[in-house]
VEXGUZA-891118 format. One record per atom (N, C-alpha, C): residue number from 1; residue in one letter; chain; atom name; x, y, z. Coordinates in pm, 1 decimal, always signed. Layout:
<rs>
R_NUM_A_A_CA_X_Y_Z
...
</rs>
This chain:
<rs>
R_1_M_A_N_+2939.9_-1081.8_-1981.0
R_1_M_A_CA_+2830.3_-1174.9_-2001.0
R_1_M_A_C_+2716.6_-1106.8_-2075.6
R_2_R_A_N_+2668.4_-1166.9_-2179.4
R_2_R_A_CA_+2557.2_-1112.0_-2255.4
R_2_R_A_C_+2427.9_-1131.8_-2177.3
R_3_R_A_N_+2349.3_-1030.2_-2167.6
R_3_R_A_CA_+2222.6_-1035.7_-2095.4
R_3_R_A_C_+2109.5_-1061.3_-2193.3
R_4_R_A_N_+2015.0_-1141.4_-2152.1
R_4_R_A_CA_+1902.4_-1176.1_-2237.7
R_4_R_A_C_+1807.5_-1058.6_-2259.1
R_5_N_A_N_+1789.2_-978.5_-2158.3
R_5_N_A_CA_+1693.2_-868.1_-2161.5
R_5_N_A_C_+1750.2_-750.6_-2083.2
R_6_V_A_N_+1691.2_-633.1_-2104.0
R_6_V_A_CA_+1715.6_-519.1_-2016.5
R_6_V_A_C_+1584.1_-493.3_-1945.2
R_7_I_A_N_+1590.5_-488.5_-1813.2
R_7_I_A_CA_+1470.6_-469.3_-1733.1
R_7_I_A_C_+1483.5_-335.8_-1661.4
R_8_L_A_N_+1387.7_-247.4_-1687.3
R_8_L_A_CA_+1387.7_-114.8_-1627.0
R_8_L_A_C_+1294.9_-114.8_-1506.7
R_9_V_A_N_+1350.4_-78.4_-1391.1
R_9_V_A_CA_+1273.2_-68.0_-1268.2
R_9_V_A_C_+1287.0_+74.2_-1216.8
R_10_G_A_N_+1196.6_+111.8_-1129.7
R_10_G_A_CA_+1202.9_+244.9_-1071.4
R_10_G_A_C_+1065.1_+292.2_-1033.4
R_11_F_A_N_+1063.0_+396.9_-955.9
R_11_F_A_CA_+938.0_+456.4_-911.7
R_11_F_A_C_+863.2_+512.5_-1032.1
R_12_M_A_N_+732.7_+525.0_-1019.8
R_12_M_A_CA_+653.8_+583.3_-1128.5
R_12_M_A_C_+707.3_+722.2_-1162.2
R_13_G_A_N_+705.9_+755.8_-1290.9
R_13_G_A_CA_+750.4_+887.8_-1333.2
R_13_G_A_C_+900.6_+902.3_-1350.3
R_14_T_A_N_+975.0_+793.5_-1340.3
R_14_T_A_CA_+1120.0_+803.8_-1357.1
R_14_T_A_C_+1162.9_+783.9_-1501.8
R_15_G_A_N_+1069.8_+744.3_-1589.4
R_15_G_A_CA_+1099.7_+736.1_-1732.4
R_15_G_A_C_+1110.7_+596.8_-1790.3
R_16_K_A_N_+1065.3_+496.5_-1719.2
R_16_K_A_CA_+1083.1_+358.3_-1764.7
R_16_K_A_C_+1024.1_+333.4_-1903.6
R_17_S_A_N_+901.7_+373.2_-1925.9
R_17_S_A_CA_+837.6_+347.1_-2055.5
R_17_S_A_C_+897.5_+432.6_-2166.8
R_18_T_A_N_+918.0_+558.3_-2140.4
R_18_T_A_CA_+973.6_+648.2_-2241.4
R_18_T_A_C_+1114.6_+604.3_-2281.4
R_19_V_A_N_+1197.6_+576.9_-2182.8
R_19_V_A_CA_+1334.9_+532.1_-2208.0
R_19_V_A_C_+1333.9_+394.7_-2274.8
R_20_G_A_N_+1247.4_+306.6_-2226.3
R_20_G_A_CA_+1240.6_+171.0_-2280.1
R_20_G_A_C_+1208.3_+167.1_-2427.8
R_21_K_A_N_+1116.4_+249.9_-2470.7
R_21_K_A_CA_+1078.9_+253.8_-2612.4
R_21_K_A_C_+1197.0_+296.1_-2700.2
R_22_L_A_N_+1268.1_+399.4_-2657.3
R_22_L_A_CA_+1382.8_+446.6_-2735.6
R_22_L_A_C_+1496.9_+344.9_-2733.3
R_23_L_A_N_+1522.6_+285.8_-2619.2
R_23_L_A_CA_+1628.3_+185.4_-2609.2
R_23_L_A_C_+1597.3_+65.4_-2698.7
R_24_A_A_N_+1474.0_+20.2_-2698.5
R_24_A_A_CA_+1433.9_-92.2_-2784.3
R_24_A_A_C_+1451.9_-56.7_-2931.2
R_25_K_A_N_+1415.7_+63.2_-2966.8
R_25_K_A_CA_+1431.0_+107.9_-3106.2
R_25_K_A_C_+1578.3_+108.8_-3146.1
R_26_R_A_N_+1664.1_+160.7_-3058.9
R_26_R_A_CA_+1806.9_+167.2_-3089.8
R_26_R_A_C_+1869.8_+28.6_-3105.2
R_27_L_A_N_+1823.9_-66.3_-3023.0
R_27_L_A_CA_+1881.0_-201.0_-3025.9
R_27_L_A_C_+1811.8_-293.5_-3126.5
R_28_G_A_N_+1693.4_-253.4_-3173.3
R_28_G_A_CA_+1616.2_-342.2_-3259.5
R_28_G_A_C_+1553.0_-455.4_-3179.9
R_29_W_A_N_+1530.3_-431.1_-3051.8
R_29_W_A_CA_+1469.6_-529.9_-2963.5
R_29_W_A_C_+1321.1_-497.2_-2946.5
R_30_T_A_N_+1249.4_-584.1_-2879.6
R_30_T_A_CA_+1107.2_-565.6_-2850.9
R_30_T_A_C_+1091.6_-486.5_-2721.3
R_31_F_A_N_+997.4_-391.7_-2720.7
R_31_F_A_CA_+966.3_-319.0_-2597.7
R_31_F_A_C_+838.5_-375.5_-2536.8
R_32_I_A_N_+842.9_-401.9_-2407.0
R_32_I_A_CA_+726.7_-451.4_-2334.1
R_32_I_A_C_+704.0_-362.9_-2212.3
R_33_D_A_N_+585.0_-306.8_-2201.4
R_33_D_A_CA_+544.0_-234.2_-2082.0
R_33_D_A_C_+456.7_-331.4_-2002.6
R_34_M_A_N_+502.8_-374.9_-1887.4
R_34_M_A_CA_+432.2_-477.6_-1811.7
R_34_M_A_C_+293.1_-432.9_-1767.3
R_35_D_A_N_+276.6_-306.5_-1731.2
R_35_D_A_CA_+143.4_-259.3_-1693.2
R_35_D_A_C_+47.2_-268.9_-1811.0
R_36_E_A_N_+93.9_-230.0_-1930.5
R_36_E_A_CA_+8.7_-240.3_-2049.3
R_36_E_A_C_-25.0_-385.0_-2080.9
R_37_R_A_N_+72.9_-473.3_-2064.1
R_37_R_A_CA_+47.9_-616.1_-2089.1
R_37_R_A_C_-62.1_-666.6_-1996.2
R_38_I_A_N_-53.5_-633.7_-1868.0
R_38_I_A_CA_-153.0_-679.9_-1770.9
R_38_I_A_C_-290.6_-622.3_-1803.6
R_39_E_A_N_-295.6_-494.4_-1837.0
R_39_E_A_CA_-424.4_-432.9_-1872.8
R_39_E_A_C_-486.9_-502.5_-1993.3
R_40_K_A_N_-405.4_-534.6_-2092.1
R_40_K_A_CA_-455.8_-601.0_-2211.9
R_40_K_A_C_-506.6_-741.2_-2178.5
R_41_E_A_N_-428.3_-817.0_-2102.8
R_41_E_A_CA_-468.8_-952.6_-2066.2
R_41_E_A_C_-594.5_-953.9_-1980.6
R_42_Q_A_N_-605.6_-858.3_-1890.4
R_42_Q_A_CA_-719.7_-853.7_-1798.0
R_42_Q_A_C_-838.4_-775.4_-1853.6
R_43_R_A_N_-815.4_-707.9_-1968.3
R_43_R_A_CA_-918.5_-624.3_-2030.3
R_43_R_A_C_-975.7_-522.0_-1930.6
R_44_M_A_N_-881.4_-462.4_-1855.4
R_44_M_A_CA_-922.7_-369.2_-1751.2
R_44_M_A_C_-803.7_-282.0_-1711.8
R_45_P_A_N_-826.2_-152.4_-1693.3
R_45_P_A_CA_-717.2_-65.7_-1646.8
R_45_P_A_C_-670.4_-107.3_-1507.1
R_46_I_A_N_-544.1_-83.2_-1479.3
R_46_I_A_CA_-488.2_-119.7_-1349.8
R_46_I_A_C_-564.4_-53.7_-1235.8
R_47_R_A_N_-604.4_+70.4_-1251.5
R_47_R_A_CA_-677.8_+137.2_-1143.3
R_47_R_A_C_-806.7_+62.3_-1110.8
R_48_E_A_N_-870.3_+1.1_-1213.4
R_48_E_A_CA_-991.5_-78.9_-1189.7
R_48_E_A_C_-956.8_-212.1_-1123.3
R_49_L_A_N_-845.6_-273.3_-1163.5
R_49_L_A_CA_-801.0_-397.0_-1097.6
R_49_L_A_C_-778.4_-371.3_-948.9
R_50_F_A_N_-714.6_-260.1_-916.4
R_50_F_A_CA_-692.6_-223.5_-776.5
R_50_F_A_C_-825.9_-201.7_-706.0
R_51_R_A_N_-914.7_-126.7_-769.8
R_51_R_A_CA_-1043.3_-91.8_-707.1
R_51_R_A_C_-1128.6_-215.3_-681.5
R_52_I_A_N_-1136.2_-303.3_-780.3
R_52_I_A_CA_-1225.5_-419.6_-770.9
R_52_I_A_C_-1162.8_-533.8_-691.0
R_53_H_A_N_-1035.5_-562.0_-716.7
R_53_H_A_CA_-972.9_-681.4_-659.7
R_53_H_A_C_-868.6_-652.6_-551.6
R_54_G_A_N_-817.1_-530.6_-545.4
R_54_G_A_CA_-717.3_-496.2_-445.1
R_54_G_A_C_-574.4_-509.5_-496.1
R_55_E_A_N_-483.2_-451.1_-421.8
R_55_E_A_CA_-343.0_-448.6_-463.1
R_55_E_A_C_-279.6_-587.9_-463.9
R_56_S_A_N_-310.8_-672.1_-366.3
R_56_S_A_CA_-245.8_-803.6_-361.5
R_56_S_A_C_-284.7_-888.8_-482.3
R_57_Y_A_N_-407.7_-877.8_-528.1
R_57_Y_A_CA_-450.3_-949.6_-648.8
R_57_Y_A_C_-367.4_-901.1_-769.1
R_58_F_A_N_-353.9_-769.2_-780.5
R_58_F_A_CA_-274.9_-713.7_-889.6
R_58_F_A_C_-129.9_-759.7_-881.2
R_59_R_A_N_-71.2_-759.6_-762.7
R_59_R_A_CA_+68.9_-799.6_-747.2
R_59_R_A_C_+88.5_-946.1_-788.5
R_60_D_A_N_-9.3_-1032.5_-760.7
R_60_D_A_CA_-1.1_-1172.0_-805.6
R_60_D_A_C_-2.7_-1180.5_-958.2
R_61_L_A_N_-90.6_-1103.6_-1021.5
R_61_L_A_CA_-94.5_-1098.8_-1168.0
R_61_L_A_C_+39.3_-1050.5_-1223.3
R_62_E_A_N_+93.8_-949.8_-1159.1
R_62_E_A_CA_+219.4_-889.7_-1202.1
R_62_E_A_C_+333.1_-992.2_-1196.8
R_63_T_A_N_+339.5_-1070.3_-1090.1
R_63_T_A_CA_+444.6_-1171.6_-1075.7
R_63_T_A_C_+433.4_-1277.9_-1184.6
R_64_K_A_N_+313.1_-1326.2_-1209.9
R_64_K_A_CA_+292.4_-1428.5_-1312.6
R_64_K_A_C_+327.2_-1374.0_-1451.2
R_65_A_A_N_+283.3_-1252.9_-1479.9
R_65_A_A_CA_+308.7_-1193.0_-1611.4
R_65_A_A_C_+458.2_-1167.3_-1632.2
R_66_L_A_N_+526.6_-1120.0_-1529.2
R_66_L_A_CA_+669.4_-1091.9_-1540.1
R_66_L_A_C_+747.6_-1220.1_-1565.1
R_67_S_A_N_+717.3_-1324.4_-1491.0
R_67_S_A_CA_+785.2_-1452.6_-1507.4
R_67_S_A_C_+766.7_-1506.5_-1649.4
R_68_A_A_N_+645.2_-1499.6_-1699.3
R_68_A_A_CA_+617.6_-1547.6_-1834.8
R_68_A_A_C_+689.8_-1462.3_-1938.9
R_69_Q_A_N_+689.1_-1330.5_-1920.8
R_69_Q_A_CA_+750.7_-1240.6_-2017.8
R_69_Q_A_C_+901.2_-1259.9_-2025.8
R_70_L_A_N_+964.7_-1283.2_-1912.8
R_70_L_A_CA_+1110.6_-1292.7_-1910.6
R_70_L_A_C_+1163.6_-1426.0_-1958.7
R_71_D_A_N_+1076.9_-1513.3_-2006.9
R_71_D_A_CA_+1122.3_-1635.8_-2073.6
R_71_D_A_C_+1179.0_-1606.3_-2211.5
R_72_A_A_N_+1143.3_-1491.6_-2268.2
R_72_A_A_CA_+1189.9_-1453.2_-2402.0
R_72_A_A_C_+1321.6_-1375.9_-2391.0
R_73_D_A_N_+1383.7_-1350.2_-2506.4
R_73_D_A_CA_+1510.7_-1279.0_-2514.1
R_73_D_A_C_+1496.6_-1148.5_-2591.4
R_74_Q_A_N_+1598.9_-1066.4_-2579.5
R_74_Q_A_CA_+1612.8_-941.4_-2654.0
R_74_Q_A_C_+1489.5_-852.4_-2641.4
R_75_Q_A_N_+1456.4_-826.7_-2515.8
R_75_Q_A_CA_+1344.8_-738.9_-2484.2
R_75_Q_A_C_+1392.4_-627.2_-2392.4
R_76_I_A_N_+1327.4_-514.1_-2404.3
R_76_I_A_CA_+1340.0_-408.5_-2305.5
R_76_I_A_C_+1207.8_-413.1_-2230.4
R_77_V_A_N_+1214.2_-444.3_-2102.1
R_77_V_A_CA_+1093.6_-462.8_-2022.0
R_77_V_A_C_+1084.5_-352.2_-1918.1
R_78_A_A_N_+978.7_-272.5_-1926.4
R_78_A_A_CA_+951.6_-168.5_-1827.7
R_78_A_A_C_+852.6_-225.9_-1727.2
R_79_T_A_N_+896.6_-240.0_-1603.6
R_79_T_A_CA_+810.2_-295.0_-1499.9
R_79_T_A_C_+725.3_-185.3_-1437.8
R_80_G_A_N_+622.1_-226.4_-1368.2
R_80_G_A_CA_+547.0_-132.4_-1286.4
R_80_G_A_C_+634.3_-91.3_-1168.6
R_81_G_A_N_+610.5_+24.7_-1113.6
R_81_G_A_CA_+693.9_+77.0_-1006.4
R_81_G_A_C_+703.1_-12.4_-884.2
R_82_G_A_N_+596.7_-89.1_-856.6
R_82_G_A_CA_+595.9_-174.9_-738.6
R_82_G_A_C_+636.9_-318.1_-763.8
R_83_A_A_N_+673.1_-351.6_-886.2
R_83_A_A_CA_+710.5_-490.1_-918.0
R_83_A_A_C_+828.2_-538.0_-834.7
R_84_V_A_N_+912.4_-446.5_-790.6
R_84_V_A_CA_+1031.8_-482.6_-714.5
R_84_V_A_C_+1001.1_-519.8_-570.0
R_85_L_A_N_+878.7_-501.6_-526.9
R_85_L_A_CA_+845.6_-527.2_-387.1
R_85_L_A_C_+848.1_-675.6_-352.4
R_86_A_A_N_+829.4_-762.2_-451.2
R_86_A_A_CA_+830.0_-906.7_-427.5
R_86_A_A_C_+968.0_-964.9_-456.4
R_87_E_A_N_+1021.4_-1038.6_-360.0
R_87_E_A_CA_+1151.7_-1103.4_-377.0
R_87_E_A_C_+1152.2_-1192.9_-500.2
R_88_E_A_N_+1043.3_-1262.5_-524.1
R_88_E_A_CA_+1032.6_-1350.4_-641.2
R_88_E_A_C_+1054.8_-1272.7_-770.5
R_89_N_A_N_+999.4_-1153.3_-778.1
R_89_N_A_CA_+1017.1_-1069.8_-897.1
R_89_N_A_C_+1161.1_-1023.5_-911.9
R_90_R_A_N_+1222.1_-981.4_-802.0
R_90_R_A_CA_+1361.0_-934.5_-808.1
R_90_R_A_C_+1452.5_-1047.6_-855.3
R_91_S_A_N_+1433.8_-1165.6_-802.2
R_91_S_A_CA_+1515.8_-1280.8_-843.6
R_91_S_A_C_+1495.6_-1313.1_-990.4
R_92_C_A_N_+1371.3_-1310.6_-1034.7
R_92_C_A_CA_+1339.6_-1338.7_-1174.7
R_92_C_A_C_+1407.5_-1237.0_-1266.7
R_93_M_A_N_+1403.3_-1110.7_-1227.9
R_93_M_A_CA_+1466.2_-1006.2_-1308.5
R_93_M_A_C_+1617.0_-1027.9_-1316.5
R_94_L_A_N_+1680.0_-1052.1_-1202.9
R_94_L_A_CA_+1825.1_-1071.6_-1200.2
R_94_L_A_C_+1866.8_-1195.3_-1279.0
R_95_D_A_N_+1785.0_-1298.1_-1277.0
R_95_D_A_CA_+1815.7_-1421.7_-1349.5
R_95_D_A_C_+1798.9_-1408.9_-1500.5
R_96_N_A_N_+1721.6_-1309.9_-1544.1
R_96_N_A_CA_+1684.9_-1303.2_-1685.2
R_96_N_A_C_+1721.2_-1174.0_-1755.6
R_97_G_A_N_+1805.7_-1092.1_-1693.3
R_97_G_A_CA_+1840.7_-969.2_-1762.2
R_97_G_A_C_+1932.9_-878.6_-1685.1
R_98_W_A_N_+1958.4_-767.6_-1746.0
R_98_W_A_CA_+2040.2_-660.3_-1691.3
R_98_W_A_C_+1941.4_-560.5_-1633.7
R_99_V_A_N_+1942.7_-542.1_-1502.5
R_99_V_A_CA_+1842.0_-460.4_-1434.6
R_99_V_A_C_+1896.0_-319.3_-1414.0
R_100_I_A_N_+1821.1_-223.7_-1467.1
R_100_I_A_CA_+1856.6_-81.7_-1456.7
R_100_I_A_C_+1749.0_-12.0_-1374.0
R_101_A_A_N_+1789.1_+50.7_-1264.5
R_101_A_A_CA_+1696.2_+128.8_-1182.7
R_101_A_A_C_+1703.3_+274.3_-1226.1
R_102_L_A_N_+1589.3_+330.0_-1260.0
R_102_L_A_CA_+1580.5_+472.3_-1292.5
R_102_L_A_C_+1523.7_+544.6_-1170.9
R_103_T_A_N_+1586.6_+654.7_-1135.3
R_103_T_A_CA_+1542.0_+734.0_-1020.7
R_103_T_A_C_+1519.3_+878.0_-1065.9
R_104_A_A_N_+1455.7_+955.1_-981.6
R_104_A_A_CA_+1439.0_+1099.1_-1002.8
R_104_A_A_C_+1403.4_+1160.5_-867.5
R_105_N_A_N_+1424.9_+1289.4_-854.6
R_105_N_A_CA_+1390.6_+1353.1_-727.9
R_105_N_A_C_+1238.7_+1369.2_-717.1
R_106_P_A_N_+1185.5_+1386.5_-595.6
R_106_P_A_CA_+1040.4_+1392.6_-576.4
R_106_P_A_C_+970.0_+1500.4_-659.0
R_107_D_A_N_+1029.5_+1619.6_-669.4
R_107_D_A_CA_+965.2_+1726.5_-746.5
R_107_D_A_C_+951.6_+1688.6_-893.8
R_108_T_A_N_+1053.5_+1623.6_-947.9
R_108_T_A_CA_+1048.4_+1579.5_-1087.6
R_108_T_A_C_+941.1_+1473.7_-1105.5
R_109_I_A_N_+935.2_+1379.0_-1015.2
R_109_I_A_CA_+832.6_+1274.1_-1022.8
R_109_I_A_C_+693.5_+1335.6_-1016.6
R_110_I_A_N_+672.0_+1424.7_-921.7
R_110_I_A_CA_+540.8_+1488.2_-906.9
R_110_I_A_C_+503.4_+1562.1_-1034.3
R_111_S_A_N_+597.4_+1634.7_-1091.3
R_111_S_A_CA_+571.8_+1706.9_-1216.1
R_111_S_A_C_+533.3_+1610.9_-1329.2
R_112_R_A_N_+603.9_+1498.6_-1337.7
R_112_R_A_CA_+580.6_+1403.1_-1446.7
R_112_R_A_C_+447.5_+1328.1_-1432.3
R_113_V_A_N_+404.8_+1297.8_-1309.8
R_113_V_A_CA_+283.9_+1215.9_-1291.9
R_113_V_A_C_+159.8_+1297.2_-1257.2
R_114_S_A_N_+172.9_+1427.6_-1240.8
R_114_S_A_CA_+62.3_+1509.5_-1188.9
R_114_S_A_C_-63.5_+1508.2_-1274.9
R_115_R_A_N_-50.2_+1483.7_-1402.9
R_115_R_A_CA_-168.4_+1485.0_-1489.9
R_115_R_A_C_-218.8_+1344.8_-1524.8
R_116_D_A_N_-161.6_+1244.4_-1462.5
R_116_D_A_CA_-198.0_+1105.9_-1493.6
R_116_D_A_C_-295.8_+1053.2_-1389.4
R_117_Q_A_N_-420.7_+1037.1_-1429.9
R_117_Q_A_CA_-524.6_+988.5_-1339.3
R_117_Q_A_C_-526.8_+835.4_-1329.7
R_118_N_A_N_-440.7_+768.1_-1403.8
R_118_N_A_CA_-442.0_+622.4_-1407.6
R_118_N_A_C_-347.5_+557.9_-1307.2
R_119_R_A_N_-303.7_+631.0_-1209.0
R_119_R_A_CA_-210.3_+576.6_-1110.6
R_119_R_A_C_-283.9_+556.9_-978.2
R_120_P_A_N_-324.8_+433.0_-950.5
R_120_P_A_CA_-409.7_+408.2_-834.2
R_120_P_A_C_-344.1_+437.2_-700.0
R_121_L_A_N_-213.8_+432.1_-691.8
R_121_L_A_CA_-147.6_+457.2_-563.7
R_121_L_A_C_-130.2_+605.6_-533.9
R_122_L_A_N_-170.7_+691.6_-627.6
R_122_L_A_CA_-151.5_+835.3_-607.8
R_122_L_A_C_-281.3_+910.7_-580.9
R_123_Q_A_N_-382.1_+840.6_-535.9
R_123_Q_A_CA_-507.8_+907.8_-504.6
R_123_Q_A_C_-489.6_+988.4_-376.2
R_124_G_A_N_-547.4_+1108.7_-372.8
R_124_G_A_CA_-532.3_+1195.9_-255.8
R_124_G_A_C_-427.8_+1302.9_-283.2
R_125_N_A_N_-362.7_+1346.9_-178.7
R_125_N_A_CA_-262.2_+1451.7_-188.4
R_125_N_A_C_-139.0_+1396.0_-259.9
R_126_L_A_N_-116.6_+1441.8_-382.7
R_126_L_A_CA_-11.4_+1387.9_-467.4
R_126_L_A_C_+126.9_+1399.6_-403.7
R_127_Q_A_N_+161.6_+1516.8_-355.7
R_127_Q_A_CA_+294.0_+1536.7_-297.4
R_127_Q_A_C_+314.1_+1445.6_-176.8
R_128_E_A_N_+213.6_+1436.9_-91.4
R_128_E_A_CA_+222.9_+1351.6_+26.9
R_128_E_A_C_+236.1_+1204.4_-11.5
R_129_R_A_N_+157.1_+1159.3_-108.6
R_129_R_A_CA_+160.8_+1018.6_-151.2
R_129_R_A_C_+295.5_+983.9_-214.8
R_130_V_A_N_+346.0_+1070.3_-301.9
R_130_V_A_CA_+475.6_+1043.5_-365.5
R_130_V_A_C_+585.1_+1034.8_-259.8
R_131_N_A_N_+589.0_+1130.6_-170.0
R_131_N_A_CA_+693.6_+1130.2_-67.0
R_131_N_A_C_+682.2_+1009.1_+25.3
R_132_T_A_N_+560.0_+970.2_+60.8
R_132_T_A_CA_+539.5_+852.3_+145.9
R_132_T_A_C_+586.6_+726.1_+74.7
R_133_L_A_N_+544.3_+708.7_-50.6
R_133_L_A_CA_+583.3_+589.2_-125.8
R_133_L_A_C_+734.1_+585.3_-150.9
R_134_L_A_N_+793.7_+700.2_-182.4
R_134_L_A_CA_+939.3_+703.9_-201.6
R_134_L_A_C_+1012.0_+661.9_-73.7
R_135_E_A_N_+963.4_+707.2_+39.2
R_135_E_A_CA_+1024.9_+668.6_+166.4
R_135_E_A_C_+1008.6_+518.9_+190.9
R_136_E_A_N_+888.8_+466.4_+164.4
R_136_E_A_CA_+863.3_+323.4_+184.6
R_136_E_A_C_+950.0_+236.8_+93.1
R_137_R_A_N_+979.7_+287.8_-25.7
R_137_R_A_CA_+1053.2_+209.3_-124.8
R_137_R_A_C_+1198.5_+252.8_-142.6
R_138_K_A_N_+1250.8_+329.5_-49.2
R_138_K_A_CA_+1383.9_+388.8_-69.8
R_138_K_A_C_+1493.9_+286.6_-93.1
R_139_H_A_N_+1477.1_+164.5_-45.3
R_139_H_A_CA_+1579.1_+61.6_-66.7
R_139_H_A_C_+1535.6_-44.6_-167.2
R_140_A_A_N_+1415.6_-33.0_-218.6
R_140_A_A_CA_+1356.7_-138.5_-302.8
R_140_A_A_C_+1428.0_-159.3_-435.3
R_141_Y_A_N_+1496.9_-58.9_-483.8
R_141_Y_A_CA_+1559.0_-67.1_-615.8
R_141_Y_A_C_+1709.8_-94.3_-608.4
R_142_E_A_N_+1761.9_-112.7_-488.7
R_142_E_A_CA_+1906.3_-129.8_-469.6
R_142_E_A_C_+1961.6_-258.0_-529.5
R_143_F_A_N_+1877.3_-354.8_-560.4
R_143_F_A_CA_+1923.3_-481.9_-616.9
R_143_F_A_C_+1967.9_-468.0_-762.4
R_144_A_A_N_+1930.8_-359.9_-827.4
R_144_A_A_CA_+1960.6_-341.2_-969.7
R_144_A_A_C_+2111.2_-338.7_-994.3
R_145_H_A_N_+2148.9_-379.1_-1114.6
R_145_H_A_CA_+2290.0_-377.1_-1153.3
R_145_H_A_C_+2342.8_-234.0_-1162.8
R_146_V_A_N_+2258.0_-143.3_-1209.1
R_146_V_A_CA_+2297.4_-4.5_-1233.1
R_146_V_A_C_+2180.1_+86.4_-1193.3
R_147_T_A_N_+2213.2_+204.6_-1139.8
R_147_T_A_CA_+2111.9_+304.9_-1107.5
R_147_T_A_C_+2145.9_+432.6_-1183.4
R_148_I_A_N_+2044.6_+489.8_-1247.1
R_148_I_A_CA_+2062.5_+614.3_-1322.8
R_148_I_A_C_+1959.2_+715.9_-1275.0
R_149_D_A_N_+2005.0_+831.7_-1231.4
R_149_D_A_CA_+1915.6_+940.3_-1190.8
R_149_D_A_C_+1874.1_+1017.2_-1316.1
R_150_T_A_N_+1744.8_+1015.1_-1346.3
R_150_T_A_CA_+1693.0_+1076.3_-1468.8
R_150_T_A_C_+1649.4_+1221.2_-1450.1
R_151_T_A_N_+1666.0_+1274.3_-1331.2
R_151_T_A_CA_+1614.3_+1407.6_-1298.8
R_151_T_A_C_+1655.0_+1513.8_-1400.7
R_152_H_A_N_+1781.7_+1519.1_-1434.7
R_152_H_A_CA_+1831.6_+1626.7_-1520.8
R_152_H_A_C_+1878.9_+1577.2_-1657.2
R_153_L_A_N_+1833.3_+1459.4_-1697.6
R_153_L_A_CA_+1875.7_+1401.8_-1825.3
R_153_L_A_C_+1758.6_+1389.4_-1920.6
R_154_N_A_N_+1787.2_+1402.8_-2050.5
R_154_N_A_CA_+1682.3_+1376.5_-2148.0
R_154_N_A_C_+1686.4_+1227.9_-2185.8
R_155_T_A_N_+1588.8_+1184.5_-2260.2
R_155_T_A_CA_+1575.8_+1042.9_-2293.1
R_155_T_A_C_+1698.1_+989.3_-2366.7
R_156_D_A_N_+1749.5_+1063.4_-2462.5
R_156_D_A_CA_+1868.9_+1018.1_-2536.2
R_156_D_A_C_+1988.5_+1000.2_-2442.8
R_157_Q_A_N_+2006.9_+1091.6_-2350.3
R_157_Q_A_CA_+2119.1_+1081.5_-2256.5
R_157_Q_A_C_+2105.9_+957.4_-2167.6
R_158_I_A_N_+1983.8_+929.4_-2124.7
R_158_I_A_CA_+1960.2_+812.0_-2040.0
R_158_I_A_C_+1990.2_+684.2_-2118.0
R_159_V_A_N_+1941.0_+675.9_-2240.4
R_159_V_A_CA_+1965.7_+557.9_-2324.0
R_159_V_A_C_+2115.2_+541.1_-2347.8
R_160_D_A_N_+2185.3_+650.3_-2376.2
R_160_D_A_CA_+2330.5_+642.7_-2396.1
R_160_D_A_C_+2399.8_+585.9_-2272.1
R_161_L_A_N_+2359.1_+630.6_-2154.1
R_161_L_A_CA_+2417.9_+579.2_-2029.6
R_161_L_A_C_+2389.6_+429.5_-2013.5
R_162_I_A_N_+2269.0_+387.4_-2044.8
R_162_I_A_CA_+2235.6_+244.5_-2034.7
R_162_I_A_C_+2323.3_+163.0_-2129.1
R_163_L_A_N_+2339.0_+210.3_-2249.2
R_163_L_A_CA_+2419.6_+138.1_-2348.0
R_163_L_A_C_+2566.2_+130.0_-2305.8
R_164_Q_A_N_+2611.4_+226.7_-2229.2
R_164_Q_A_CA_+2749.7_+227.1_-2180.0
R_164_Q_A_C_+2769.0_+131.8_-2062.1
R_165_T_A_N_+2660.8_+91.0_-1995.7
R_165_T_A_CA_+2673.3_+9.4_-1875.1
R_165_T_A_C_+2696.1_-138.8_-1904.1
R_166_N_A_N_+2664.3_-183.4_-2023.9
R_166_N_A_CA_+2672.2_-325.6_-2054.1
R_166_N_A_C_+2683.1_-342.7_-2204.1
R_167_T_A_N_+2749.1_-447.7_-2245.4
R_167_T_A_CA_+2757.7_-476.6_-2388.6
R_167_T_A_C_+2629.3_-546.3_-2429.0
R_168_L_A_N_+2547.4_-476.4_-2504.6
R_168_L_A_CA_+2421.7_-532.6_-2552.8
R_168_L_A_C_+2434.3_-556.0_-2701.6
R_169_E_A_N_+2395.8_-671.5_-2744.6
R_169_E_A_CA_+2406.8_-704.6_-2886.7
R_169_E_A_C_+2277.7_-668.1_-2958.4
R_170_P_A_N_+2284.7_-575.1_-3055.0
R_170_P_A_CA_+2163.8_-538.7_-3129.8
R_170_P_A_C_+2116.6_-654.4_-3217.2
</rs>
C-alpha cells in the first residue's frame, strides 16, 4: 500500500529533523518540522508557549496543526517528541502515513540535546529529566509501523533503512 506521508516520531534528540530533511531531499518530497510550523504560526518559540500558556495549551495547538498538516501528501513530517502522547494524534498519523519511530540510548540523547536551550521539558538536571521522560514514554512510540535505533547510525544509514521499510514513490 502506498503511504501518503512518512511521519517521524521519537524522543527529542533521536534525529527526526535531521533524518527528515535528508529523506525529503532523496524522495523529492516536502519536509515539515511540526515544532517549527507551530512556532511560525504562533510567532513564539515553543519554550515561551510552554512558559506563558502551559503544556496542555501547546499540546492542543500541536494536535490541530498535525491534523491540518496531514491532509496533504508526499511529505516527511517530523513531529515533536510528545506528539505521540495523544491518542488522537497517533490515530491521525496512522491514518495518513507510514509512521517511523526513531530511538536512541539515553547517553546519545543527552549528548545530542545538551547544548539546546530551546527544549522546555529539559529544564533542570538534564540527565535526570531525560531518563525520567524516557521512562514515562517508554511505550509511547510502540504504535509506529517501524522502529529504528539511531544510536550508532549516521543519517544516510537511517534514511536507507527507512527507504527499505516501505515502497515510497518519489
